[in-house]
Backbone bond lengths (Angstrom), bond angles and torsions (degrees), N, CA, C in turn:
res aa  C-N    CA-C-N  psi(-1)  N-CA   C-N-CA  omega(-1)  CA-C   N-CA-C  phi
1 M - - - 1.445 - - 1.516 109.53 -
2 E 1.234 114.93 141.69 1.464 118.58 178.49 1.517 109.43 -95.70
3 V 1.309 115.08 141.87 1.462 121.19 178.20 1.530 107.08 -83.34
4 P 1.342 117.42 128.48 1.472 119.13 178.64 1.521 110.94 -62.66
5 L 1.316 115.69 150.79 1.473 120.52 -179.01 1.517 110.44 -64.57
6 G 1.316 116.01 143.49 1.449 121.55 176.45 1.518 113.62 86.50
7 T 1.296 120.04 1.10 1.465 121.52 177.96 1.518 109.35 -97.01
8 S 1.294 114.89 142.15 1.454 118.12 178.30 1.527 109.50 -76.03
9 A 1.316 116.31 161.54 1.454 121.84 -178.02 1.525 110.63 -64.05
10 A 1.345 117.49 -38.09 1.464 120.65 -178.96 1.524 110.74 -65.61
11 V 1.342 116.51 -42.26 1.465 120.14 179.58 1.526 109.62 -67.45
12 A 1.314 116.58 -38.58 1.461 120.49 -179.84 1.530 110.35 -65.28
13 R 1.354 115.56 -41.30 1.467 118.31 178.73 1.523 110.68 -64.17
14 A 1.316 116.21 -40.17 1.456 119.63 -179.96 1.529 110.77 -66.14
15 A 1.311 116.46 -37.81 1.460 120.09 -176.63 1.528 112.12 -80.52
16 F 1.310 116.89 -43.22 1.457 119.83 -171.76 1.539 113.63 -109.33
17 G 1.302 117.63 -0.81 1.453 120.03 -178.55 1.521 110.38 89.40
18 S 1.288 114.75 170.27 1.458 119.94 -177.29 1.514 110.16 -74.36
19 R 1.319 115.20 144.63 1.455 119.33 176.58 1.536 111.07 -83.45
20 T 1.344 116.69 -12.08 1.454 119.46 178.48 1.517 108.42 -78.15
21 P 1.329 116.87 138.52 1.467 118.77 175.47 1.516 110.41 -62.06
22 A 1.318 115.84 154.01 1.469 120.91 -176.11 1.522 111.49 -57.90
23 A 1.321 117.23 -34.35 1.463 120.29 -177.05 1.514 112.41 -69.35
24 R 1.341 118.37 -16.70 1.462 119.92 -178.69 1.519 112.99 -106.81
25 R 1.307 118.96 2.95 1.459 121.13 178.00 1.525 108.95 -71.97
26 P 1.331 117.31 142.46 1.470 120.35 -177.15 1.529 113.33 -57.99
27 S 1.323 118.21 -39.73 1.474 119.19 -178.61 1.530 110.82 -66.42
28 V 1.319 116.75 -38.55 1.452 120.28 178.88 1.526 109.97 -68.95
29 L 1.325 117.05 -41.10 1.460 120.96 178.99 1.525 111.10 -61.57
30 R 1.346 116.64 -41.65 1.465 119.56 178.24 1.523 110.92 -63.28
31 A 1.320 117.18 -42.26 1.463 120.53 180.00 1.531 110.76 -64.48
32 V 1.313 116.54 -41.17 1.467 120.35 179.52 1.520 110.21 -64.69
33 R 1.327 117.62 -43.30 1.474 120.63 178.08 1.520 111.23 -61.99
34 R 1.336 116.62 -41.71 1.461 120.72 179.41 1.528 110.62 -62.59
35 I 1.322 116.51 -43.50 1.463 120.34 179.43 1.524 110.68 -64.94
36 R 1.336 116.65 -41.94 1.468 119.87 179.37 1.523 111.17 -63.15
37 R 1.349 116.64 -41.28 1.466 119.43 177.91 1.522 111.01 -63.01
38 R 1.338 115.59 -43.84 1.459 119.72 -179.92 1.528 110.52 -62.80
39 M 1.327 117.24 -41.80 1.458 120.67 178.56 1.533 111.16 -65.22
40 A 1.335 117.18 -38.11 1.460 120.48 178.65 1.527 110.19 -64.56
41 V 1.312 116.82 -40.78 1.465 120.43 178.59 1.529 109.87 -65.63
42 Q 1.328 116.92 -42.61 1.466 119.91 178.96 1.515 111.35 -63.74
43 R 1.337 117.86 -40.92 1.460 120.96 177.66 1.522 110.96 -62.31
44 E 1.323 116.70 -41.71 1.466 120.60 -179.60 1.528 110.84 -66.38
45 L 1.332 117.02 -41.85 1.465 120.22 177.83 1.527 111.05 -63.51
46 L 1.328 116.55 -41.25 1.465 120.05 178.51 1.527 110.53 -64.51
47 R 1.324 116.87 -41.36 1.469 120.77 178.59 1.528 110.61 -62.21
48 L 1.321 116.52 -43.94 1.463 120.15 179.36 1.526 111.02 -65.52
49 W 1.334 117.27 -42.50 1.456 121.25 -178.89 1.523 110.32 -64.31
50 L 1.320 117.31 -45.75 1.459 120.16 179.31 1.524 110.88 -66.83
51 G 1.320 116.49 -37.12 1.459 120.06 178.98 1.515 111.67 -61.93
52 R 1.316 116.90 -42.56 1.460 120.39 179.02 1.515 111.29 -66.99
53 R 1.330 117.15 -38.51 1.467 119.91 -179.61 1.517 110.79 -68.50
54 M 1.322 117.61 -36.65 1.451 120.83 -175.73 1.527 112.05 -77.79
55 V 1.340 117.83 -26.65 1.465 120.35 -176.39 1.519 110.51 -62.23
56 G 1.331 117.90 -40.66 1.456 121.02 -177.66 1.519 113.28 -70.29
57 E 1.317 117.19 -20.82 1.460 119.98 -175.21 1.521 112.83 -109.09
58 Q 1.311 118.29 4.38 1.456 119.52 179.57 1.514 109.70 -67.57
59 G 1.313 117.11 132.85 1.443 121.88 178.20 1.519 114.09 83.47
60 M 1.328 117.38 0.96 1.464 119.31 -178.30 1.521 111.01 -66.61
61 A 1.308 118.19 -39.98 1.470 119.84 -179.16 1.530 109.94 -62.52
62 T 1.308 117.11 -42.37 1.461 120.78 179.93 1.527 110.68 -63.88
63 A 1.310 116.71 -42.33 1.473 120.26 179.06 1.526 110.67 -65.40
64 E 1.318 117.03 -39.42 1.465 119.64 179.21 1.525 111.02 -65.61
65 Y 1.338 116.93 -40.63 1.472 119.94 176.91 1.527 110.80 -63.07
66 A 1.318 116.48 -40.22 1.463 119.79 -179.90 1.535 111.01 -63.92
67 I 1.311 116.60 -43.30 1.468 119.90 179.26 1.522 110.76 -64.83
68 A 1.335 116.99 -42.79 1.474 120.28 179.06 1.529 110.95 -63.70
69 T 1.335 117.10 -38.37 1.465 120.62 178.95 1.525 110.90 -65.89
70 I 1.314 116.71 -43.12 1.472 120.37 178.44 1.525 110.55 -62.94
71 A 1.328 116.79 -41.07 1.469 119.99 178.66 1.529 110.88 -64.45
72 A 1.347 117.17 -40.60 1.464 120.14 179.54 1.529 111.38 -65.15
73 V 1.324 117.04 -40.00 1.462 120.85 178.56 1.528 110.34 -65.88
74 A 1.324 117.05 -41.27 1.470 120.22 178.58 1.527 110.59 -63.68
75 F 1.331 117.46 -41.52 1.454 120.80 178.76 1.533 111.06 -65.24
76 A 1.332 116.35 -40.90 1.470 120.05 178.02 1.526 110.25 -63.16
77 G 1.312 117.62 -41.79 1.466 121.14 177.44 1.515 111.70 -61.90
78 L 1.325 116.53 -40.88 1.460 120.65 177.85 1.534 110.81 -63.47
79 L 1.329 116.56 -41.93 1.460 119.30 177.88 1.528 111.96 -63.75
80 V 1.329 117.03 -38.75 1.473 120.17 178.59 1.514 109.94 -62.60
81 V 1.314 117.64 -44.12 1.461 121.14 179.69 1.526 110.46 -63.11
82 I 1.314 116.83 -42.75 1.466 120.35 -178.88 1.529 110.47 -67.26
83 M 1.322 117.42 -42.58 1.464 120.81 -176.58 1.530 112.18 -68.79
84 R 1.316 118.39 -23.50 1.470 120.93 -179.56 1.527 112.58 -80.48
85 S 1.315 117.27 -13.70 1.473 118.49 -178.19 1.538 109.83 -72.38
86 D 1.319 116.22 148.79 1.463 121.86 -177.15 1.530 112.42 -65.90
87 E 1.338 116.79 -35.61 1.457 120.05 -178.66 1.526 111.57 -63.63
88 V 1.296 116.35 -46.28 1.470 120.42 -178.80 1.517 110.07 -69.01
89 R 1.312 117.18 -40.16 1.469 120.39 179.26 1.526 110.30 -61.53
90 G 1.338 117.88 -44.60 1.462 121.31 177.71 1.517 112.31 -64.75
91 F 1.323 116.06 -39.29 1.465 120.37 178.87 1.526 110.94 -62.06
92 L 1.333 117.00 -46.54 1.469 121.01 179.98 1.527 111.29 -65.73
93 L 1.328 117.65 -39.49 1.471 120.31 178.46 1.526 110.80 -64.33
94 N 1.340 118.14 -38.65 1.465 121.12 176.54 1.528 111.68 -62.88
95 I 1.334 116.73 -40.48 1.473 120.48 177.91 1.527 110.29 -63.20
96 I 1.332 116.95 -43.65 1.464 120.74 -179.30 1.525 110.67 -66.23
97 R 1.326 118.06 -42.42 1.464 121.25 179.02 1.534 111.65 -63.27
98 A 1.334 114.89 -41.31 1.478 118.88 179.18 1.535 110.29 -65.07
99 A 1.296 116.63 -38.00 1.467 119.74 179.95 1.518 111.72 -68.85
100 L 1.330 117.02 -37.15 1.458 120.12 -179.99 1.533 112.13 -77.42
101 A 1.312 117.82 -21.80 1.465 121.23 -178.56 1.507 112.65 -82.06
102 L 1.308 118.48 -9.94 1.460 120.28 179.95 1.524 110.80 -64.34
103 P 1.363 117.00 140.78 1.476 118.79 -177.92 1.500 113.79 -71.66
């Protein structure tokens, strides 16, 4: 819009609105800065909260795998000891013989 000749800038702004784009008006700039600050604070709080939660659980998966591996090795060792005994060996051989003797 063109400002008519002989009108002051203040009257023209009041009548036709500001010639500055909305993004450059001081009130809009203040609101944008406030929102950005609030978002920065929220991001920092979220980072701190997640950091504290993750610190207590770091390395838990590795520790759980180690415990499961130790348990599996202990169970395998127990099975080896049991399978080497004469009673269990005879029992298993009797089962196999009975299965093969079926008509």
